[in-house]
N, C-alpha and C positions, 0 to 999 in steps of 0.2 A: 069379469071379462070372459068372454066365451072363446074356447079354443077351436081353431079351424080343423077340418078333417085331415088336411095335409100334415099339420103339426102332430095330430094323434098318430097318424100312420108312421111318421118319422120317429116318434117316441117308441112305438111298438117295434119298429125295425131295429132301433138301437138296442132294445131289450133282447130281441131274438138274435141279433147279430153279435151280441156280447161274447158268446162262446167262441165264435170264429175269430173275433178281434183279439181275444185273450190268447188263442192258439197262435195267431200271427205274431203277437207281442212276445210270446214265449219263444217261438222259433227265431225271432230277431235277436232276442237276448242271448240265446245259445250261440247263434252265429257270431254275434259281436264278441262274446267271451272267447270263443274258439279262435277268432281272428286276432284278438289281443294276445292270447297265449302264443300264437304262431309268431307274432311280431316281436315278442320279447324272448323268443327261444334262443336267439343268437347272443343275448346279453350274458356276459361271463360273471356277473356279480353273484356271489353265493346267496345273498339274501333274496334277490329277485328269483333265482332258481328255486329256492325253497317256497316262496310265495306262488310261483308258477305251478309247482307240484301240488300245493294245497288247492289252488283254483281248479286244476284239472280233476283232482279227486272229488271236490265238492260238485263240480259240474257233472261228473259221471254219476254221482249219487242222486243228484237232482233229476237227471234224465231217467235213471232207473225208477225212482219214486213216481215220476210222471207216467211212465209206461205201466207200472203196476196199478196206479190209480185208474188209468184208462181201461186196462184189462178188467179190473173189478167192476167198473161202471158198465162196460159192455156185457159182462157175465150176468150182472144183476138185471140189466134191461132184457136180456135174452130169457132169463128165468121168468120175469114178470110177463113177458109176451107169451110164453108157453102156458103159464097159469091162466092168463086172461083168455087165450084161445080155447083152452080146455073148458073153462067156465061157460063161455058163450056157446060152445057146442053142446054142453050138457043142459044149459038153461037158456034157450034162445029167447023165450018170451020175457024172462026177467031182464035179459040184456037189452031187449027193445024198450022195456019200461024204464030202465036206468038211463038209456040214451035219450029217451023222450024227456025225462025229468031234467037231465042236464041241459038239453036244448031249451026247455022252458026257462030255467034259471038264467041261462046265457041271454035269452031273449029279453027277460026283465031287466037284467043288468045293462044290456046294450041300449034298451029303450029309455032308460033313465038318464043316459049321458046325453 
């Protein structure tokens, strides 16, 4: 059974939009947990207060880890961009050849589908 072009585009959009969807899910999770912590803030039960403290600590650690991960990815992407820019400036014809080879490969792959 052959797949339609619209279905292929939708599948690609799902793959490409996955990062933004995960970001939205993460933000929704954080907001929900913070909202839950606020709602139980007025409860006087000692056990709930202890659990609330643990949840707040865990949420703070998760936010920090996520921020650290984002910073590391951004730093790595910046470094890769600088190295690529330097290589292309030093070897323009090699870069053109590499780009042409990649284009040919993509053309073959796209033509087979």
